[in-house]
BAZAGU-96659 format. One record per atom (N, C-alpha, C): x, y, z. Coordinates in steps of 0.2 Angstrom, whole numbers, plus 2048, in hexadecimal, padded with zeros to 3 digits. Example, Ala and Ser with C-alpha at 12.3 -4.5 7.8 and 13.67 -1.06 7.14 Angstrom:
<sites>
8427E4827 83E7EA827 8427F0827 8407F5823 8447FB824 840800827 
</sites>
This chain:
<sites>
148E8B2A8 149E922A9 14CE952B1 150E9B2B0 152E9C2B7 14EEA12BA 148EA52B5 146EAB2B8 141EA82BE 13DEA32BF 13AEA12C5 13EEA22CA 144E9F2CA 147E9D2D0 14BEA52D2 14CEA92CC 14FEB02CF 149EB52D2 144EB52D0 13FEB82D2 13DEB62DA 13CEB02DB 139EAC2E0 140EAE2E6 145EAE2E5 14CEAB2E8 14CEB02EF 14DEAC2F4 14CEB02FB 152EB42FC 152EBA301 157EBF301 15DEBB303 15EEB5308 165EB3309 167EB0304 163EAE2FE 167EAB2F8 16AEAF2F3 168EB52F5 16AEBC2F1 16FEBD2F3 16FEBD2FA 175EC12FE 17BEBD2FE 179EB62FD 17EEB12FC 183EAF2F6 181EB32F0 184EB32EA 180EB12E3 17BEAD2E4 178EAC2DF 175EB12DA 173EB72DD 170EBC2D8 175EC02D6 17BEBF2D9 182EC52D8 186EC22D2 184EBD2CF 187EBC2C8 189EB52C9 187EB12CD 189EAA2CD 185EA52C8 180EA22CB 17CE9D2C7 177EA02C2 175EA72C5 170EAA2C1 172EAD2BB 177EB02B9 17BEB32B5 176EBA2B3 179EBD2AE 178EC42AB 170EC32A8 16FEBE2A6 169EBD2A1 163EBC2A6 164EB82AB 15FEB72B1 15CEBF2B4 163EC42B5 162EC92B8 15DECD2B3 15FECD2AD 15BED12A9 152ECE2A8 152EC72A8 14CEC42AA 146EC72AF 14BEC62B4 148ECA2BA 147ED02BA 14CED42B7 148EDB2B6 143EDC2B2 142ED92AC 13EED92A8 137ED62AC 137ED22B1 131ED02B5 12DED52B8 133ED92BB 130EDE2C0 12EEE22BC 130EE42B6 12CEE82B2 126EE72B0 124EE02AF 11DEDD2AD 119EDE2B2 11CEDD2B9 118EDC2BE 115EE32C0 118EE82BF 117EEF2C0 113EF12BB 113EEF2B4 10FEF12AF 108EED2B1 108EE72B2 101EE42B5 0FFEE82BA 100EEB2BE 0FEEEE2C4 0FCEF42C2 0FFEF82BE 0FDEFE2BD 0F8F002B7 0F8EFB2B1 0F5EFC2AC 0EFEFC2AC 0EBEF72B0 0E5EF62B0 0E2EFC2B2 0E3F012B8 0E0F062BB 0E0F0C2B6 0E6F0B2B1 0E7F122AC 0E2F112A6 0E3F092A6 0DCF0829E 0D5F0C2A2 0D3F092A8 0CEF0B2AA 0CCF112A9 0D1F152AE 0D0F1E2AE 0D0F202A6 0D5F1E2A2 0D5F2029C 0CDF1F298 0CCF19298 0C4F16295 0BFF1B298 0BFF1C29F 0B9F1E2A2 0B9F272A0 0BEF2A29F 0BFF3029C 0BEF32294 0BEF2B291 0BDF2D28A 0B5F2A289 0B4F2428E 0AEF2228B 0A7F25290 0A9F26294 0A3F29299 0A4F3129B 0AAF3329B 0A9F3B29B 0AAF3E295 0ADF3A290 0ACF3D288 0B2F42288 0B7F4328B 0BEF4728B 0C1F43287 0C6F47284 0CDF45281 0D1F46287 0D7F41285 0DCF4128A 0E2F47288 0E2F4B28B 0E7F51289 0EFF4D28C 0F3F4F287 0FBF4D289 0FCF46289 0F9F43285 0F9F3B285 100F39285 104F3C281 10BF3927F 10FF3B286 10EF4028A 111F40290 10FF3C295 108F3C295 106F3729A 108F3029A 109F2E293 10AF27292 112F26294 116F2C292 11DF2C294 11DF2B29C 11AF2F29F 119F302A8 117F282AB 113F262A6 111F1F2AA 117F1B2A8 11AF1A2A4 120F182A3 126F162A9 127F1E2AA 12AF202AE 129F1D2B5 121F1E2B8 11EF1D2BE 121F132BE 11FF0F2B8 121F082B9 128F062B9 12CF092B5 134F0A2B7 136F0B2BE 132F112C0 135F112C8 132F0D2CD 12BF0B2CC 12AF052D0 12DEFF2D1 12EEFD2CA 133EF72CA 139EF82CC 13CEFD2CC 143EFF2D0 142F002D7 13CF022DA 13AF022E1 13AEFC2E2 137EF72DF 135EF02E2 13DEEB2E1 141EED2DE 145EEA2DF 14BEED2E3 14AEF32E4 14EEF62EB 14AEF22F1 144EF22F2 141EF02F8 143EE82F8 143EE52F4 143EDD2F5 14BEDB2F7 14FEE02F3 157EDD2F3 15AEE22F6 158EE82F9 15AEED2FF 157EED304 151EF0305 14FEF330B 14CEEE30F 14AEE830D 146EE3311 14EEDD312 153EDD30F 157ED9312 15CEDC317 15BEE3317 15FEE731C 15BEE7323 155EE8322 150EE7328 152EDF32B 150EDC328 150ED532C 158ED232D 15CED532A 163ED432C 164ED7333 163EDE334 161EE033A 15DEDE33F 158EDC33D 155ED8342 157ED1345 15CECE341 15EEC7342 165EC9348 168ECF346 16DED0349 16DED4351 167ED8350 168EDC355 165ED935E 163ED535E 162ED1365 168ECE366 16EECB362 174EC8364 178ECD367 176ED5364 17CED9366 17AEDF36B 173EDF36C 170EE4371 16BEE1376 16BEE537C 166EE4381 15FEE437E 15AEE2383 153EE3380 151EEB380 155EEF386 152EF7385 155EFA381 15AEF837F 15FEFB377 15CEF9373 158EF3371 155EF136B 150EF436A 14BEF436F 146EF936F 146F0036D 14CF03371 14CF0836E 150F0A368 153F06363 155F0635E 14FF05359 14BF0035A 145F00356 141F05356 140F0A35C 13BF0E35B 140F13359 146F15358 148F1A354 148F1734D 149F1334A 149F10343 140F10341 13BF10346 135F10343 134F1A342 137F1E347 137F24346 13AF2633F 140F2433F 144F25337 141F23331 13EF1D330 13BF1B32A 134F1E32C 131F2132F 129F2532E 12CF2B32B 130F3032D 133F3532B 134F35323 138F30322 139F2E31B 134F2C316 12FF2C319 128F27315 125F2D310 124F2B30B 121F30304 11BF31306 117F2C309 110F2C309 10FF3330E 112F35313 112F3C317 112F40312 114F4230D 115F47308 10EF49305 10AF44304 103F45302 0FFF49307 0FFF4730D 0FCF49314 0FFF51313 105F52312 107F5A311 104F5E30C 104F5B307 101F5D301 0F9F60302 0F6F5B305 0EEF5B306 0EDF6230A 0F4F6430F 0F0F6B313 0EEF7130F 0F2F7130A 0F0F76304 0E9F76302 0E4F71302 0DDF70302 0DAF72307 0DCF7330D 0D8F75312 0D8F7D314 0D2F81316 0D2F87316 0D1F8731F 0D4F8E320 0D5F8E327 0CEF8E32B 0C9F92328 0C2F9232A 0BEF8B32A 0C0F87325 0BDF82323 0BEF7D32A 0C4F7C32B 0C7F78331 0CCF7A334 0CBF7D33A 0D1F8233C 0D6F7D33F 0D5F78342 0DAF75347 0DCF6F342 0DAF6D33E 0DCF6B339 0E0F6D333 0DEF74332 0E3F7932E 0E9F79333 0E9F7A33B 0EFF7C33D 0F3F7633D 0F1F7033D 0F7F6C33D 0F8F69336 0F6F6A331 0F9F6A329 0FCF6F328 0FDF7532D 101F7C32A 105F7D32E 103F81334 108F82339 10BF7E33D 107F7833E 10AF73341 10DF6D33E 10DF6D336 10FF68333 115F63337 119F66338 120F6333B 11DF5F341 11AF61345 119F5D34B 115F58348 10FF59345 10BF53342 10FF4E33F 115F4F33C 118F4A338 11CF4733E 11EF4A344 123F48348 11FF4434C 118F4534E 113F41352 111F3B34E 112F3A348 111F34345 116F30344 11DF32343 122F2F344 123F2D34C 123F30351 122F2D357 11EF28359 118F28355 112F23356 115F1D352 118F1D34D 11AF1834A 122F1534E 126F19351 12CF17356 128F1235C 124F1535E 121F11364 11EF0B363 11BF0B35B 118F04359 11DEFF358 124F01356 12AEFD354 12EEFA35A 12DEFF360 12FEFC366 12BEF636A 124EFA36A 120EF436B 11FEEF368 120EEF361 11FEE935E 125EE435F 12CEE7360 131EE4360 132EE0367 130EE436D 12FEE1373 129EDC373 124EDC370 120ED7370 124ECF36C 127ED1367 12AECA363 12FEC8368 133ECD36E 139EC9371 134EC5376 12FEC9378 12CEC437D 127EC037C 126EBF375 122EBA374 11BEBB376 11AEC0375 111EC3377 10CEC2370 106EC2372 102EC136C 101EC7369 0FDEC8365 0FBECF361 0F5ED1363 0F0ECC364 0E9ECE366 0E9ED336C 0ECED2372 0EBED7377 0EEEDD376 0F5EDE372 0F9EE5373 0F3EE936C 0F1EE6368 0EBEE8362 0E6EEB364 0E3EE8369 0DCEEA36B 0DDEF0371 0E2EEE377 0E3EF4379 0E5EFA375 0E9EFA370 0EBF0036C 0E4F03369 0E0EFE367 0D9F01364 0D6F05368 0D4F0236E 0D0F04374 0D3F0C375 0D9F0C376 0DCF13378 0DBF18372 0DBF1636C 0DBF1A365 0D4F1C366 0CFF16367 0C7F19366 0C6F1E36C 0CAF1D373 0C7F21376 0CCF29376 0D1F29374 0D3F2F371 0CDF3336D 0CBF30368 0C7F31362 0C2F34364 0BDF31369 0B7F3236C 0B9F38371 0BEF3A375 0C1F3F377 0C1F45373 0C4F4536D 0C5F4A368 0BEF4B364 0BBF48364 0B4F4935F 0AEF4B365 0AFF4936A 0A9F4C36E 0ABF50374 0B1F50377 0B4F5337B 0B7F5B37C 0B8F5B373 0BDF62372 0B8F6436A 0BBF69368 0B8F6D361 0BDF6B35E 0C2F6535E 0C7F64358 0C4F5F356 0BEF5C354 0BDF5734F 0BEF56348 0C0F5C346 0C4F5D33F 0C8F5933D 0CEF57342 0D4F53342 0D2F4C341 0CCF49344 0CCF43346 0CEF3F33F 0CAF41339 0CCF3C333 0D3F3C331 0D7F42331 0DEF43330 0E1F3E335 0DFF3E33C 0E3F39340 0E2F3133E 0DDF2F33B 0DDF2833A 0DFF27332 0DFF2C32F 0E2F2B328 0EAF2B329 0ECF2F32E 0F4F2E32F 0F6F28331 0F3F23335 0F3F1D336 0F4F1832F 0F2F1A32B 0F1F17323 0F8F18320 0F8F1F321 0FFF2031E 105F1E31F 105F1B325 10BF19329 10CF12326 107F0F323 109F07320 10CF0A318 10FF0E317 113F0E310 118F0B30E 11AF0D309 11FF07306 126F08308 128F0D30A 12FF0C30F 12DF09317 128F0B31B 126F08321 127F01323 121EFE31F 11EEF8320 124EF331D 128EF4318 12BEF0317 132EED31B 135EF431D 13AEF3324 137EF132A 132EF332B 131EF1333 12EEEA332 12BEE632D 129EE032C 12FEDC32C 135EDE327 13AED9328 13DEDA32E 13EEE0331 142EE2338 13FEDC33D 137EDC33C 133ED7342 136ED1341 135ECE33B 137EC7338 13CEC433B 141EC9337 14AEC733B 14AEC7341 147ECC345 147ECC34C 144EC434E 13EEC334D 13CEBD350 13FEB634E 143EB7346 147EB0344 14DEB1348 150EB634B 158EB734E 156EB8356 150EB9358 14EEB835F 150EB2364 14EEB236B 151EAB36E 14BEA836E 14BEA236F 145E9D371 142E9B36C 145E9A365 143E9935F 13CE9935C 13CEA135C 136EA435B 135EA4353 12FEA0352 12EEA0349 12DEA8348 12FEA8340 130EB033E 12AEB233C 124EAD33E 11CEAF33C 11CEB6341 11EEB5347 11DEB834C 11FEC234B 124EC1347 126EC8345 120ECB341 11BECA33E 116ECE33B 112ED1341 10DED6340 10BED9344 10CEE0346 112EE1344 114EE8347 112EEE344 10FEEC33B 10CEF1338 106EF233C 101EEE33E 0FCEEF342 0FCEF4348 102EF334B 103EF8350 103EFE34E 108EFF348 10AF05346 105F09342 0FEF07340 0F9F0933D 0F5F0B343 0F5F0A34A 0F1F0C34E 0F4F11352 0FAF11354 0FEF1635A 0FEF1D357 102F1F351 100F2634E 0F9F2834E 0F5F2534E 0EFF2734E 0EDF2B356 0EFF27359 0F0F2A35F 0F5F30361 0FBF2E35F 0FFF35360 0FCF3B35D 0F9F3A359 0F6F41354 0F1F44358 0ECF3F35A 0E6F4235F 0E9F45365 0F0F42369 0F1F4536D 0F4F4C36C 0F8F4D367 0FBF52363 0F4F58362 0EDF56361 0E8F5935F 0E5F5B365 0E7F5836C 0E4F5B370 0E9F5F375 0EEF60371 0F2F65374 0F2F6B36F 0EEF6C36C 0EDF73367 0EAF7736C 0EAF7E36B 0E7F8336F 0DFF8236F 0DBF84373 0D5F83373 0D1F8836B 0D4F8E36E 0D1F94367 0D7F95363 0D7F9535D 0DBF95359 0D9F9D355 0E1FA2353 0DEFA8352 0DAFAA34B 0DAFA5346 0D5FA6341 0CFFA4342 0CEF9E346 0C8F9C348 0C4FA034D 0C6FA3351 0C3FA8354 0C0FB0350 0C6FB134C 0C4FB6346 0BEFB4342 0BEFAD340 0BAFAC33D 0B2FAB340 0B3FA9346 0ADFA834A 0A9FAF34B 0AEFB534B 0ACFBC34D 0A9FBF346 0ADFBD340 0ABFBF33A 0A3FBD338 0A3FB533B 09CFB3338 096FB633E 097FB8343 092FBB348 091FC1346 095FC5342 095FCB340 091FCC33A 092FC7335 08DFC6330 087FC4330 085FC0336 07EFBF339 07BFC533C 07EFC733F 07BFCE342 078FD333C 07EFD3336 07BFD8333 075FD632E 076FCE32D 070FCB329 069FCD32D 
</sites>
């Protein structure tokens, strides 16, 4: 059976022509597509069955629009399968190839700059950031004024701060790979900086309502676009670098990418004005209400 060979086929064999119609053939392509659909179905269906059973058996509520719901789930499974295929045979091979070739063409400063630009670009394309933008509609002005400011008036700056953080992470990660440094010292240093900034924001300012968002944005950067490309780039760079470094040293960039954006968002928070117009208005209104009471 050709299916296991097709599903587990390395990227370099795919590009050599095996999957393009050579030994695999059209039948193996169909089996491979079917395996992707089944994989996503096995991933999605358990949680769907759990939620549906919980609604029917525990909450005792009927599932409205069941037909549309089933159709939407089918589209989600199909879309996830297409995304997995594009990820395995498009985005990741491109990142690995780029990492292999860049050290031969560019100097170290240019390589670090390109990695930073790439980190910024993939973060701006990250769909997970859209969830954060949508969450801004749930925050009221008076409930969390600084958080409201970042998620509404300063939304573009917030996204840019996250993207710059990932760009810095990518640059530091590629420098670490090229120099053969370990992961422990950079990670612990960045963690100490991030915790220090968190304490400064929480206890040294009135902007503590932004702290949770900042740390959540560190997780958002480990999304479906950023992680595969950054990992593939790191592995390719380690495999194509000088000194015969093992490709295992290419891992660890995502760890940095989940820490530095937290710091950049906290630094952006510290740049916010001490008094926001609506927070001052709310404080005056509250004081007036207390006087009336």
